[in-house]
N, C-alpha and C positions, 0 to 999 in steps of 0.2 A: 344258456337258457335256450332251450330249443321253443319252436312255434308250432308243435303238433296240436292235432285236434284232439280233444278229451273226448273219451266216450261218455255215454248217458250213465254207465256206472260209477265213473268218476266223477261226473258232476254231481250225483246224488252222493256220494261219499262225503263231501266236502261239508254239507250242512249237518250231517249224522256226528262227523268228527268235532265240529265245533260245539255242537249241543253237549256230547259225552265230554269235551274240554269244560265247559263252564258247569255242567252238571257235577264232575268229579272235584273241580275247585271248590264249588259252594260246599260241598260234602267236608272236605279238608278243612276249608275255612270253620265250618261250624265245630269239628271236633277240635281243632286247634284252640278255637275261642272258649269251648266248654273246657277245654284241661286247665288253659292258663287263668280264665277269669272263674272258674267253678269253684274254687275257694272263698271267692269274697261271698257268693250267693248262699254258700254252706255253713259256713262258720262267721262269726263276730268279729270281725278285723277293726281296727281304726280305719276312719273315712278315708285318711292319706294312702294306706296299703289298699283298700278296695278301689279307689280311684286309680292307684296305680294298676293294679292287676288288669282291671276292665280297659285301660289304655292300652296296655302290653298286649293284651289277648286280641284286641281289635287290629293292633298295627301288625302283628304278627299274622293272624289270620289274613289280613287283606295282602301282607307280602307274600306269604305262601299260596294264595290262591291265584294271584299274578303270575308267580313262576311256574304253577301247575299248568295253568292254560297257554303259555309260551312254550313249556316242554311238550305237551303233546300236540300241539299244533307244529311243532319244528320237527317232532319225529314224525307225524305225518307228511309233512312236506318232503322230508328226506326220502320215504319210501317211495315217493312218487317221483 
């Protein structure tokens, strides 16, 4: 790890990259949740199946959102 001084552009780049990571993670989570839990909202399914789809959609969306944030920030860190 080096201890060089960062330029103003590099310091300004960090919050932009964090914002991009969070925004893209939220978008991905929404798409995944809608895809997995969508059938529960569209079709009349048994209550156990509806609950399973909602829980599975929420878990999948959360896990993929975290992975997306880590991936984007890790890639940004490697670039610099």
